[in-house]
C-alpha positions as CSV (number, residue, x, y, z in Angstrom):
1,M,7.9,2.2,4.8
2,S,11.5,2.2,3.9
3,Y,14.3,3.6,6.1
4,A,15.4,5.9,3.3
5,F,12.0,7.6,3.2
6,K,12.0,8.0,7.0
7,I,15.4,9.5,7.0
8,K,14.5,11.8,4.1
9,S,11.4,12.9,6.0
10,I,13.4,13.7,9.2
11,A,16.1,15.5,7.2
12,R,13.7,17.8,5.5
13,F,11.3,18.4,8.4
14,N,12.5,22.0,8.9
15,E,12.3,22.8,5.2
16,L,8.6,21.8,5.1
17,K,7.7,24.9,7.1
18,D,8.0,26.8,3.8
19,R,4.7,26.1,1.9
20,K,6.3,26.2,-1.6
21,M,9.0,23.7,-0.5
22,A,6.3,21.5,1.1
23,E,4.3,21.4,-2.2
24,Y,7.4,20.5,-4.2
25,Y,8.2,17.8,-1.7
26,L,4.7,16.3,-1.8
27,I,4.4,16.5,-5.6
28,G,7.8,14.9,-6.0
29,T,7.0,12.1,-3.5
30,L,3.7,11.4,-5.3
31,A,5.4,11.4,-8.7
32,S,8.0,8.9,-7.4
33,I,5.4,6.6,-6.0
34,T,3.3,6.8,-9.2
35,F,6.4,6.1,-11.4
36,A,7.4,3.1,-9.3
37,L,3.8,1.7,-9.4
38,L,3.7,2.1,-13.2
39,V,7.1,0.4,-13.7
40,G,6.0,-2.4,-11.4
41,I,2.8,-2.9,-13.4
42,V,4.7,-3.0,-16.7
43,V,7.3,-5.4,-15.4
44,R,4.7,-7.7,-14.0
45,A,2.7,-7.7,-17.2
46,F,5.9,-8.4,-19.2
47,L,7.0,-11.2,-16.9
48,M,3.5,-12.8,-16.9
49,G,3.5,-12.6,-20.8
50,G,0.7,-10.1,-21.0
51,M,2.5,-7.7,-23.4
């Protein structure tokens, strides 16, 4: 886990008591991870000559 993610989690801990904010935070984190994985897959395929 990166340091930036840990710092972000600590900084927003008090905000996560609000359910709506917690949902936005979790959805945003999931979207970021999904996007990073998809970009990684595309870049890997491109570098391996699969596209």
